[in-house]
C-alpha positions as CSV (number, residue, x, y, z in Angstrom):
1,M,7.3,59.3,-21.2
2,I,8.5,56.3,-23.2
3,D,10.5,55.1,-20.1
4,I,7.3,55.0,-18.0
5,A,5.4,53.1,-20.8
6,L,8.3,50.5,-21.0
7,L,8.3,50.2,-17.2
8,I,4.6,49.6,-17.0
9,G,4.8,47.1,-19.9
10,R,7.6,45.2,-18.1
11,L,5.6,45.1,-14.8
12,L,2.5,43.9,-16.7
13,L,4.6,41.2,-18.4
14,V,6.0,40.0,-15.1
15,A,2.6,40.0,-13.5
16,L,1.1,37.9,-16.4
17,L,4.0,35.4,-16.1
18,Y,3.4,35.0,-12.4
19,L,-0.3,34.4,-13.0
20,F,0.4,31.9,-15.8
21,L,2.9,29.9,-13.5
22,F,0.4,30.0,-10.6
23,A,-2.4,28.6,-12.9
24,I,-0.1,25.8,-14.1
25,M,1.0,24.9,-10.6
26,K,-2.6,24.8,-9.3
27,T,-3.7,22.6,-12.2
28,G,-0.7,20.2,-11.6
29,I,-1.4,19.9,-7.9
30,G,-5.1,19.2,-8.6
31,L,-4.2,16.4,-11.1
32,V,-1.9,14.8,-8.6
33,K,-4.5,14.9,-5.8
34,G,-7.1,13.5,-8.2
35,Q,-4.8,10.6,-9.1
36,R,-4.2,9.6,-5.5
37,A,-7.9,9.6,-4.7
38,K,-8.7,7.3,-7.6
39,E,-5.8,5.0,-7.1
40,K,-6.6,1.4,-6.0
41,A,-4.8,0.0,-3.0
42,W,-4.3,-3.5,-1.4
43,T,-5.6,-4.3,2.0
44,I,-5.3,-7.5,4.0
45,S,-8.0,-8.5,6.5
46,V,-8.0,-11.3,9.1
47,E,-11.1,-13.4,8.6
48,Q,-10.5,-16.4,10.8
49,G,-8.3,-16.9,13.8
50,P,-8.1,-15.7,17.4
51,K,-11.0,-13.5,18.5
52,E,-8.7,-10.4,19.0
53,L,-7.5,-10.6,15.4
54,R,-10.7,-11.2,13.5
55,G,-11.7,-8.1,11.6
56,V,-8.2,-6.5,11.7
57,S,-7.6,-4.8,8.4
58,I,-4.3,-3.2,7.2
59,G,-3.6,-1.2,4.1
60,V,-0.5,-2.5,2.4
61,N,1.9,0.4,1.7
62,G,5.1,-1.5,2.2
63,P,6.2,-4.9,3.5
64,V,3.8,-6.5,6.1
65,I,5.2,-9.2,8.3
66,V,3.0,-11.8,9.9
67,G,4.4,-13.8,12.8
68,R,4.6,-14.6,16.5
69,S,7.3,-11.9,17.1
70,P,6.2,-8.7,18.8
71,G,7.9,-6.8,16.0
72,A,5.6,-8.3,13.4
73,D,2.9,-6.1,11.8
74,I,0.3,-8.8,12.5
75,V,1.1,-10.7,15.6
76,I,-0.3,-14.2,16.0
77,A,0.4,-15.5,19.5
78,A,0.3,-19.3,18.7
79,S,2.9,-22.0,19.0
80,Y,2.4,-23.1,15.3
81,V,3.4,-19.7,14.0
82,S,7.1,-18.8,13.5
83,G,8.5,-15.5,14.8
84,R,8.6,-14.1,11.2
85,H,6.3,-16.4,9.4
86,A,5.2,-14.7,6.1
87,R,5.7,-11.4,4.3
88,F,3.4,-9.5,2.1
89,T,5.3,-7.3,-0.4
90,L,4.2,-4.7,-3.0
91,M,6.0,-4.7,-6.4
92,G,4.5,-2.0,-8.5
93,Q,0.7,-2.6,-8.4
94,D,1.1,-6.4,-7.6
95,L,1.0,-7.9,-4.1
96,F,3.2,-10.9,-3.3
97,V,3.3,-13.2,-0.3
98,E,6.2,-15.3,0.6
99,D,6.9,-17.9,3.4
100,L,9.9,-16.8,5.5
101,N,11.2,-20.4,6.0
102,S,8.5,-21.0,8.7
103,T,8.2,-24.4,10.3
104,N,4.6,-25.1,9.4
105,G,4.4,-23.2,6.1
106,T,2.1,-20.7,4.5
107,A,-0.8,-21.5,2.0
108,V,-2.5,-19.5,-0.6
109,N,-6.1,-20.7,-1.4
110,G,-5.3,-24.0,0.3
111,R,-2.0,-24.7,-1.5
112,R,1.2,-24.6,0.4
113,I,3.8,-22.1,-1.2
114,T,7.5,-22.5,-1.4
115,S,8.4,-19.3,-3.3
116,P,6.8,-15.8,-3.6
117,V,3.3,-15.9,-5.1
118,A,1.5,-13.1,-6.8
119,L,-1.9,-12.6,-5.2
120,R,-5.2,-11.7,-6.8
121,D,-8.2,-9.9,-5.4
122,R,-10.0,-12.0,-2.7
123,D,-7.3,-14.6,-2.4
124,V,-7.0,-16.2,1.0
125,V,-3.6,-16.7,2.7
126,N,-3.5,-19.2,5.6
127,V,-0.9,-19.1,8.4
128,G,-1.9,-22.1,10.5
129,D,-5.6,-21.7,11.3
130,V,-5.6,-17.9,10.6
131,S,-7.1,-16.9,7.3
132,I,-6.1,-13.6,5.8
133,R,-8.1,-12.3,2.8
134,V,-6.4,-9.8,0.4
135,R,-8.4,-7.2,-1.4
136,F,-7.6,-4.8,-4.3
137,A,-10.0,-1.8,-4.2
């Protein structure tokens, strides 16, 4: 009789442990999903330039290359744009832009850059006559 009581007690303990672990896992997954939904992200949008590019918007999750090369993420088919003209890069929560030794240069808010520059919300990056606005939302 005592053996049956001990067996039932053990099974009950194992069942409670599984329920406890399931509740912890469910709470943890919910927290992670909630953090992703509320997390801000950088986007870049072409505001001025060729008609086919205006309005193009890209979420920045990794490096974004702008240039004339077909392998670029934003392709600007103009002679004043180098094959790999500029690169947007995330470093933590900060977005940087750097000129990739292009012939005609890259400007941020009208100022030509020579080294990587940290961008702020609503800054404008110019590659020739193409204006790209960055947003953090």
